[in-house]
N, C-alpha and C positions, 0 to 999 in steps of 0.2 A: 716319754713317751711327749710330740709339745699338744702346744693349748696354740690350738689358732683365733688372733682376736675377729670381735666381730664388728670390724671398722663406722659399719652404717650406725651400730650402738652410740659409738663416741661418737658424732657424727655429730647425732638428732639429740646429745645432752645437750641439754640447756643449762649453765652452769655458769654465771655470770664474774663467779670469783677466778675461773680459770680465765675471762677475755679481761679479766680487766688485771691478773697479775701477766698475761700476754701484754697490754698495752702498755703495762712498766716494763715489762720486755723487748719492746719494739721500739718504746725511746731510748733503753741504755742499748741496742744493739745499735741505733739513727747517729746517737750520739757519737758511735762508734767507729763508725761506716763515716761518720763527718770528720772525725780526727784524723781516719786513716786519708779519706778523702782531701783533707787540708797540708799534709803530711805530702801529699801527692803532689801538689800547684807548690806547695813549693820548692819543693826538687828540680818542677821545671815554670820556675823562673815567675810564676802567680805571684799574689799574697796569700798569705793568711786564711782570710775569708774568705777570697776567692768560691769555694766549693759553694758555701752555703752560700752568696749574691747571685747563684746560680739559677736555686730555687726561685732567686723576688724577680726573676726575667720575666716570667707570664703578669704579671703583679708589676712591675714595672718600666716595664718594657727596657733597649738598649744601659738606659745610664743607671742600673739596680748592680752593674759590674765597674762602675767609676773607682778609682785605686781609694785606701782611705777608708777609716772610721767616721769623720764626721762627717756629719748634716745627713744628707741624706748614703748614701755608706752606712752607715749605724741604720738607716731605715730597712736598708735592702738588706744588709745582714740576719738583723731582727722577724727579716720579714719570710726571707729565708728561710733562715733556723726555723721558723714556728712552723711554715709550712716542712719539712724535710720534718720531724719530729711526729707532724699531729698524720705523717705518712706513714714514716711506719713505724708509729702505736696503733695507729689504725690494723697494717696485715701482719703487727707482732698480733692483738688480737683473735688473728683470721687464723693464724698459722699457731696460738695456744689450738683454739679451738678443734685444730683437724689433725692436729699430731694427741690430743687425751693421753699423753704420757712425759715423766717423770724419766722416762730412766735417757742419761746422755747418751747411748750408744746412738737410741729410735731420735734423740732430737736434733743428734750431729749429722746425722745423716739425713733428715728433711730440714734439717734448718742451708746446709750446704743446696738440697736441693731448691729451696726455698730462694736461696743466692743465685742459684741461678736464676727459676722463675724472674723472679726482679729484674736482673741482669738485661735478658729477653724484654718484658713486656716493658718492661719501667721505664729502662735506659733504650733501648732500639725502635722498641712501636710508640711506646702515651710523647717519654721527652720530645723526640720529633716533629713532632704534631705542631711545637712551638717555636716557630720562626727564628726567635731569640738565642734559642738554646738550641738550634740545630745552629746557624749562627759560627755556631764559638768552636764545634771542632771536635769537641773532647772525644778521644782515641778512645772507642770503644772494652779497645785492651785494658791499660788501664781503668777503666771504669769498672770492667769485669771483677777484681782484687777487689777494687770499694765493697758491692755486691754480695761477693763472700763475703768479708768480711762482717756483714752487719749476718749473714743465713749463722752463721757458726757462733756470731753470739746472742742469738736469737734462742743457746741454749740455755741462756741467764733462766730463762719462762721454769724452770724447775728449781731455782732460788725464789725467782718472786711468788711463785703458786703458793710454796711450802710458809714466804711469807705471809698474804695475806691468809690463806688459811689460819699461823696462829695466830693474827688481832681474831677475836671471837667475837 
């Protein structure tokens, strides 16, 4: 006999250790997505730091994507990297809260859903609200795969959850 799980009970549970594990998993997944995006950017003829610099555009304007890492280029990379990591860590916390399991099958299915959600809302609806990002005309097809890498990498919450709970 199959046992039904009470999803609402999972969602109402306050579990700060799970949230912390989710933040770690989100930051890790964000790093994996950023590395993948950097590879795609390099293959498309952009500099390897381009993907991180995109996230600095709302803070620094069009100068954020200037070539190089010297001076303003490093500032743009750093701001973009930190902004992306904070964003992905936050969504990782939310993901961990709503999954409430360490079953890799369930986490993978939800991770793919979360990646698609992120692509739709963060990439296609939220990011274009910044004119400098919209002006780049980043292909949505490439961004889809970046967000799928993020979603799949979120399954690492199982590892981080076990690690956080092991440190008593």
